[in-house]
C-alpha positions as CSV (number, residue, x, y, z in Angstrom):
1,M,-0.4,0.2,0.3
2,L,1.0,3.2,-0.8
3,N,1.6,6.1,1.4
4,G,3.8,9.4,1.2
5,I,3.8,12.3,-0.3
6,L,4.9,13.6,-4.1
7,N,6.6,16.9,-5.0
8,V,5.0,17.2,-8.1
9,V,6.6,19.6,-10.6
10,K,2.6,20.5,-12.3
11,P,2.8,21.9,-16.2
12,A,0.8,24.8,-17.5
13,G,-1.9,24.0,-18.6
14,L,-3.6,21.4,-16.4
15,T,-5.6,21.6,-13.2
16,S,-4.5,20.6,-10.2
17,S,-7.4,18.3,-10.1
18,D,-6.0,16.7,-13.2
19,V,-2.9,16.1,-12.2
20,V,-4.1,14.6,-9.1
21,V,-6.3,12.4,-11.4
22,R,-3.2,11.4,-13.5
23,V,-1.6,10.4,-10.4
24,R,-4.0,8.2,-8.9
25,R,-4.1,6.3,-12.0
26,L,-0.4,5.4,-11.7
27,C,-1.4,4.6,-8.3
28,N,-3.7,1.9,-9.2
29,G,-6.7,3.8,-7.4
30,E,-5.2,4.7,-4.8
31,R,-6.5,7.8,-2.6
32,T,-4.9,10.9,-3.8
33,G,-5.4,14.4,-3.1
34,H,-3.6,17.7,-3.8
35,M,-2.5,20.2,-0.6
36,G,-3.0,23.8,-2.5
37,T,-4.4,24.3,-5.6
38,L,-2.3,25.9,-8.6
39,D,-4.4,28.0,-11.3
40,P,-4.8,25.5,-14.6
41,G,-2.0,28.5,-16.3
42,A,0.6,28.1,-13.6
43,C,3.4,25.6,-13.2
44,G,5.6,24.5,-10.5
45,V,5.4,23.0,-6.7
46,L,1.7,21.1,-6.1
47,V,2.2,19.0,-3.7
48,V,0.2,15.8,-3.0
49,G,-0.4,13.3,-0.8
50,V,-0.7,9.6,-1.4
51,G,-2.9,7.2,0.7
52,K,-3.2,8.1,4.0
53,S,-0.5,10.4,4.0
54,S,-3.8,12.4,1.5
55,R,-4.7,13.4,5.0
56,L,-2.4,15.6,5.9
57,F,-4.1,18.1,3.4
58,D,-4.8,20.5,6.7
59,Y,-1.3,20.4,7.7
60,M,0.4,21.3,4.4
61,L,-2.5,23.8,3.3
62,N,-1.1,26.5,5.8
63,K,2.8,26.1,4.6
64,N,3.9,29.4,3.3
65,K,4.5,29.8,-0.6
66,E,7.2,31.3,-3.2
67,Y,6.3,32.4,-7.0
68,I,8.1,33.6,-9.8
69,A,5.2,36.1,-11.3
70,R,5.0,38.1,-14.4
71,F,3.3,41.0,-14.5
72,R,1.9,42.9,-17.8
73,F,0.8,46.3,-17.4
74,G,-1.5,48.6,-19.6
75,K,-4.6,46.0,-20.0
76,T,-6.9,43.5,-17.6
77,T,-9.0,40.3,-18.4
78,D,-11.7,39.0,-16.4
79,T,-9.8,36.1,-14.6
80,L,-6.8,39.0,-13.9
81,D,-4.6,36.0,-16.3
82,S,-3.4,35.9,-19.8
83,Y,-6.4,33.2,-20.1
84,G,-9.0,35.6,-20.0
85,K,-11.1,37.9,-21.9
86,V,-9.5,41.7,-22.0
87,T,-12.0,44.1,-20.5
88,E,-9.9,47.3,-20.2
89,E,-7.0,49.1,-21.3
90,S,-5.1,52.0,-20.2
91,S,-2.4,54.1,-22.3
92,V,-0.6,54.5,-18.3
93,L,2.3,51.9,-18.5
94,P,4.1,52.7,-15.1
95,K,8.2,53.6,-14.8
96,R,10.6,50.8,-13.0
97,E,11.1,53.6,-10.1
98,E,7.6,53.7,-10.0
99,V,6.9,49.9,-9.3
100,L,9.4,49.9,-6.6
101,A,7.9,52.5,-4.7
102,A,4.6,51.2,-4.8
103,L,6.0,48.1,-3.8
104,P,6.2,48.6,0.6
105,A,2.4,49.1,0.7
106,L,1.4,45.7,-0.8
107,T,4.1,43.7,1.6
108,G,3.2,42.6,5.1
109,E,-0.3,42.0,6.4
110,I,-2.9,43.2,3.6
111,E,-6.1,42.7,3.3
112,Q,-7.3,41.1,-0.4
113,V,-10.1,40.7,-2.5
114,P,-10.0,37.3,-4.3
115,P,-10.4,37.0,-7.9
116,Q,-13.8,36.2,-9.1
117,Y,-12.4,33.8,-11.1
118,S,-11.3,31.4,-8.4
119,A,-12.0,28.1,-6.5
120,L,-13.1,30.1,-3.7
121,K,-16.7,28.8,-2.4
122,I,-19.1,32.0,-2.3
123,G,-22.5,30.0,-0.2
124,G,-21.2,26.7,-1.3
125,R,-20.3,27.4,-4.4
126,K,-17.4,28.1,-6.6
127,A,-16.9,31.6,-7.0
128,C,-15.5,30.7,-10.6
129,D,-18.5,28.9,-11.3
130,M,-20.7,31.8,-10.5
131,A,-18.6,34.1,-12.6
132,R,-18.8,32.0,-16.1
133,R,-22.8,32.0,-15.2
134,G,-23.0,35.8,-15.0
135,E,-24.0,35.7,-11.3
136,A,-22.7,38.5,-9.6
137,V,-19.7,37.5,-7.1
138,E,-19.5,39.3,-4.2
139,I,-16.3,38.1,-2.6
140,P,-15.4,39.5,1.1
141,T,-11.7,40.6,1.6
142,R,-9.2,38.3,3.7
143,K,-6.0,39.0,5.4
144,V,-3.0,37.4,4.0
145,T,0.9,38.3,4.7
146,V,3.1,39.1,1.8
147,S,6.5,38.7,3.4
148,E,8.6,39.5,0.1
149,F,7.6,41.3,-3.0
150,L,10.5,41.8,-4.8
151,L,11.4,43.5,-8.6
152,V,13.4,40.8,-10.3
153,E,13.4,42.7,-13.2
154,Q,11.7,44.7,-16.3
155,T,10.8,42.1,-18.9
156,E,9.4,45.0,-21.4
157,E,8.4,48.2,-21.8
158,D,4.6,46.9,-20.0
159,E,6.1,43.5,-18.8
160,F,8.0,42.9,-14.9
161,L,9.1,39.8,-13.2
162,F,8.5,39.5,-9.5
163,R,9.4,37.1,-6.7
164,I,6.6,36.8,-4.1
165,R,6.9,35.3,-0.9
166,C,3.4,35.0,0.8
167,S,1.1,32.7,3.4
168,S,-1.4,30.2,2.5
169,G,-4.1,31.7,0.7
170,T,-2.5,34.3,-1.3
171,Y,-3.6,35.2,-4.6
172,I,-1.0,36.4,-6.9
173,R,-3.3,37.4,-9.7
174,S,-5.3,39.9,-6.8
175,L,-1.7,41.6,-6.0
176,C,-1.2,42.1,-10.0
177,R,-4.6,43.9,-10.0
178,D,-4.0,46.0,-7.0
179,L,0.0,46.8,-7.7
180,A,-1.8,48.1,-11.2
181,S,-4.4,50.3,-9.7
182,A,-2.1,51.4,-7.1
183,L,0.3,53.0,-10.1
184,G,-3.0,54.5,-11.9
185,T,-3.1,51.5,-14.7
186,V,-4.7,48.0,-15.1
187,G,-2.9,44.7,-15.5
188,Y,-2.4,41.4,-15.4
189,M,-0.8,38.4,-14.2
190,S,0.9,37.0,-17.6
191,A,2.8,33.8,-16.0
192,L,3.3,32.6,-12.7
193,I,5.5,29.5,-11.1
194,R,5.2,28.4,-7.7
195,T,9.0,27.9,-6.8
196,Q,8.0,26.7,-3.3
197,A,4.8,25.3,-1.1
198,G,6.6,25.1,2.4
199,A,9.7,23.0,2.6
200,F,9.1,21.2,-0.8
201,R,10.9,23.7,-3.6
202,V,10.2,23.0,-7.6
203,E,13.8,22.2,-8.4
204,E,13.5,19.0,-6.2
205,G,10.3,18.0,-8.0
206,V,8.9,15.8,-10.0
207,T,6.9,15.4,-13.4
208,L,4.6,13.6,-14.3
209,E,6.7,12.0,-17.6
210,A,9.0,10.9,-14.5
211,L,6.3,9.1,-12.1
212,Q,5.1,7.4,-15.6
213,D,8.6,5.9,-16.4
214,Y,9.9,4.7,-13.1
215,G,6.6,4.8,-11.1
216,V,5.6,6.6,-8.1
217,A,6.6,4.8,-5.3
218,H,10.2,6.0,-6.2
219,F,9.8,9.5,-5.9
220,L,7.3,8.8,-2.4
221,I,8.2,11.0,0.5
222,P,7.1,9.4,3.9
223,P,5.0,11.0,6.4
224,E,7.5,10.6,9.0
225,V,10.1,13.1,6.6
226,I,7.1,16.0,6.2
227,L,5.9,15.9,10.0
228,A,10.4,16.1,10.9
229,D,9.7,19.7,12.5
230,M,7.0,19.1,14.8
231,Q,7.4,18.2,18.4
232,V,7.9,14.2,18.9
233,F,5.4,12.2,21.6
234,E,6.6,8.9,22.3
235,V,3.6,6.6,23.7
236,P,5.0,3.5,25.9
237,E,5.0,0.4,23.6
238,T,2.2,-1.3,26.3
239,F,-0.4,1.0,24.9
240,Y,-0.1,0.0,21.5
241,D,-3.0,-1.8,20.2
242,R,-5.0,0.6,22.2
243,L,-4.0,4.0,20.6
244,R,-4.5,1.7,17.4
245,N,-8.0,1.7,18.0
246,G,-8.1,5.3,19.0
247,V,-7.8,5.6,22.9
248,S,-6.4,8.8,24.3
249,Y,-3.4,8.9,26.2
250,A,-3.2,10.6,29.3
251,T,-0.6,12.8,29.6
252,E,-0.5,16.9,31.1
253,R,1.5,17.8,28.1
254,V,-0.2,20.5,25.6
255,G,-0.2,20.8,22.0
256,S,0.2,19.4,18.4
257,F,2.9,16.7,17.7
258,A,3.9,13.4,15.9
259,V,3.5,10.8,17.8
260,Y,5.2,7.6,17.9
261,C,4.6,4.3,19.4
262,R,7.2,1.4,19.1
263,G,9.4,3.6,16.7
264,E,6.1,4.1,14.0
265,L,4.3,6.5,13.5
266,F,0.3,6.6,14.2
267,G,-0.3,10.5,12.7
268,I,-1.0,13.9,14.6
269,G,-2.2,14.1,18.2
270,E,-3.4,17.1,19.5
271,A,-2.9,17.0,23.5
272,S,-5.2,19.1,25.5
273,E,-7.0,18.8,29.1
274,G,-4.7,16.0,30.2
275,K,-5.4,13.9,27.0
276,L,-3.4,13.1,24.2
277,K,-5.5,12.5,20.8
278,I,-4.9,11.5,17.4
279,K,-6.5,13.9,14.8
280,T,-4.9,12.4,11.8
281,F,-4.2,8.7,11.7
282,L,-1.2,8.3,9.3
283,K,-0.3,4.7,10.3
284,D,-1.1,1.8,7.9
285,D,-3.0,-1.0,9.0
């Protein structure tokens, strides 16, 4: 039974779900799931859980991300990327110095409105589905953290390349829209690469072709490696069977732990009010 994490390099043109379906086929139907959507037009790191490690979604989702993004000014689209329809144009093209001066206001903790064309759910429905049907989409602002927003280079008169490090839930397309607005123009994201998600970097990733040629098992990262940064809780060997049956373990410790017994990883546990209970089981049957 396969169990672990894959650092997949998603190609542009596939949805995150497309990648998951292809990986699942290579795993003979084993449970799989991605841990953080990447836009269809974007490429780069897509973390995919296989087997019981797919339960690490909540743990992985909150990890910081890093991107290389290209923004084009003077036009914008309904999707805020190069795949949408042009909805507005402007003759104002910002200078390099103006771009540099505008970046600090979009760095740190900021308020952001996600794009209408996004997988964000509004009243149980995807915003992108509502937008495609022509329905009015009111998306509330959210707080996100942009820890680094650096201008790498100006590639064309109307185009700039940026490196962005940010919290989970940050929309790079929205950053482009807001930067353009601050510069008195409009813009859209013309290209995006996710270079890092948590500890996973794009240069260490695996392509779908390599997974096909060498097999998923060759590239699986064990859950023990993924949870190496967590505090460890060693449950006594005599409690092994009760732990397998979901029985809580009495303890005065408090917090989140990678729970082990007899040297085997059982999963992620939460300790509070005198008890340790495993919330995310990862142990193979």
